[in-house]
C-alpha positions, 0 to 999 in steps of 0.5 A: 309390192313384190319381194324383188322390189324391196331393198335392204332398208325395207327389209330392216324396217319389216324386222323393226316392226316385228321387234315392235310387236314383241316389245308391245306383247312384253309391255302389255301382256303379263302372260308373255313376260311370264312365259319368257321367264319360264322359258329362261328358267327351262334354259337355266335348268338345261344348262345346269343338267347339261341336257343332250343336243336332242333335248335342247332342240325339243326344249327350245322348240316347245318354248318358242311354240308357247311364245308364238302361240301367245303372240298369235293369241294377242294378235287375234284378241287385239284384232277382234277388240278393234273390230267389235266394240260391243260384246258379241258371243262369237267374238268371245268364242274366238278369243276363248278358242285362241286362249285355249290354243295357248293353254294347250301349247303350254301344257304340252311344253310342260309335259315335254319339260317333265319328260326331259328333266325328271330323269335328271331329278330322280 
Protein backbone atom coordinates (compact mmCIF):
# COMPACT_ATOMS: atom_id res chain seq x y z
CA UNK A 1 0.00 0.00 0.00
CA UNK A 2 1.51 3.35 -0.99
CA UNK A 3 1.50 6.32 1.34
CA UNK A 4 -0.73 8.28 -1.00
CA UNK A 5 -3.54 5.79 -0.62
CA UNK A 6 -3.68 6.10 3.19
CA UNK A 7 -6.53 8.11 4.59
CA UNK A 8 -6.43 9.99 7.92
CA UNK A 9 -8.17 7.13 9.74
CA UNK A 10 -5.41 4.72 8.67
CA UNK A 11 -2.78 7.15 9.97
CA UNK A 12 -4.62 7.26 13.30
CA UNK A 13 -4.64 3.46 13.36
CA UNK A 14 -0.85 3.43 12.89
CA UNK A 15 -0.53 5.93 15.74
CA UNK A 16 -2.66 3.60 17.86
CA UNK A 17 -0.31 0.70 17.11
CA UNK A 18 2.61 2.79 18.34
CA UNK A 19 0.76 3.65 21.55
CA UNK A 20 -0.02 -0.06 22.02
CA UNK A 21 3.70 -0.81 21.67
CA UNK A 22 4.58 1.75 24.33
CA UNK A 23 1.89 0.36 26.61
CA UNK A 24 3.17 -3.19 26.09
CA UNK A 25 6.74 -2.16 26.94
CA UNK A 26 5.57 -0.35 30.06
CA UNK A 27 3.45 -3.30 31.24
CA UNK A 28 5.85 -6.12 30.45
CA UNK A 29 9.35 -4.64 30.83
CA UNK A 30 10.12 -3.19 34.22
CA UNK A 31 13.29 -1.58 32.93
CA UNK A 32 11.25 0.62 30.55
CA UNK A 33 9.20 1.94 33.48
CA UNK A 34 12.35 2.51 35.53
CA UNK A 35 13.91 4.42 32.64
CA UNK A 36 10.79 6.59 32.32
CA UNK A 37 10.94 7.29 36.06
CA UNK A 38 14.62 8.26 35.86
CA UNK A 39 13.85 10.50 32.89
CA UNK A 40 11.06 12.19 34.83
CA UNK A 41 13.45 12.70 37.76
CA UNK A 42 15.92 14.34 35.37
CA UNK A 43 13.15 16.60 34.07
CA UNK A 44 12.27 17.47 37.67
CA UNK A 45 15.91 18.32 38.36
CA UNK A 46 16.00 20.43 35.21
CA UNK A 47 12.96 22.38 36.38
CA UNK A 48 14.39 22.78 39.88
CA UNK A 49 17.78 24.04 38.68
CA UNK A 50 16.32 26.02 35.78
CA UNK A 51 18.74 24.59 33.27
CA UNK A 52 19.38 26.42 30.00
CA UNK A 53 17.58 25.79 26.72
CA UNK A 54 20.60 23.98 25.30
CA UNK A 55 20.84 21.82 28.42
CA UNK A 56 17.14 20.98 28.02
CA UNK A 57 17.68 19.93 24.43
CA UNK A 58 20.58 17.66 25.36
CA UNK A 59 18.82 16.25 28.44
CA UNK A 60 15.65 15.43 26.52
CA UNK A 61 17.59 13.98 23.59
CA UNK A 62 19.57 11.54 25.73
CA UNK A 63 16.51 10.67 27.83
CA UNK A 64 14.50 9.76 24.75
CA UNK A 65 17.53 7.96 23.25
CA UNK A 66 17.56 5.60 26.25
CA UNK A 67 13.84 4.91 25.87
CA UNK A 68 14.17 4.29 22.14
CA UNK A 69 17.12 1.95 22.72
CA UNK A 70 15.04 0.00 25.24
CA UNK A 71 12.12 -0.25 22.82
CA UNK A 72 14.40 -1.50 20.04
CA UNK A 73 15.94 -4.01 22.44
CA UNK A 74 12.45 -5.21 23.38
CA UNK A 75 11.52 -5.58 19.71
CA UNK A 76 14.68 -7.55 18.97
CA UNK A 77 14.26 -9.82 22.00
CA UNK A 78 10.57 -10.45 21.31
CA UNK A 79 11.24 -11.28 17.66
CA UNK A 80 14.10 -13.63 18.50
CA UNK A 81 12.08 -15.35 21.23
CA UNK A 82 9.29 -15.92 18.73
CA UNK A 83 11.57 -17.21 16.00
CA UNK A 84 13.83 -19.41 18.11
CA UNK A 85 12.04 -21.52 20.69
CA UNK A 86 15.17 -23.48 21.64
CA UNK A 87 18.32 -22.03 23.15
CA UNK A 88 20.77 -21.04 20.44
CA UNK A 89 24.11 -19.33 20.99
CA UNK A 90 23.60 -16.83 18.15
CA UNK A 91 20.22 -15.77 19.56
CA UNK A 92 21.86 -15.21 22.95
CA UNK A 93 24.59 -13.13 21.31
CA UNK A 94 22.05 -10.98 19.44
CA UNK A 95 20.02 -10.39 22.60
CA UNK A 96 23.13 -9.62 24.65
CA UNK A 97 24.39 -7.16 22.05
CA UNK A 98 21.00 -5.40 21.95
CA UNK A 99 21.01 -5.19 25.75
CA UNK A 100 24.57 -3.85 25.59
CA UNK A 101 23.31 -1.09 23.30
CA UNK A 102 20.77 -0.09 25.93
CA UNK A 103 23.42 -0.15 28.64
CA UNK A 104 25.80 1.99 26.59
CA UNK A 105 23.04 4.50 25.82
CA UNK A 106 22.06 4.66 29.51
CA UNK A 107 25.68 5.17 30.63
CA UNK A 108 26.07 7.93 28.05
CA UNK A 109 22.88 9.57 29.31
CA UNK A 110 24.16 9.34 32.87
CA UNK A 111 27.43 11.04 31.90
CA UNK A 112 25.50 13.79 30.13
CA UNK A 113 23.32 14.17 33.24
CA UNK A 114 26.43 14.56 35.40
CA UNK A 115 27.88 17.13 33.01
CA UNK A 116 24.64 19.11 33.12
CA UNK A 117 23.81 18.88 36.82
CA UNK A 118 27.17 18.79 38.63
CA UNK A 119 27.82 22.52 38.13
CA UNK A 120 24.45 23.28 39.75
CA UNK A 121 25.29 21.02 42.71
CA UNK A 122 28.80 22.34 43.37
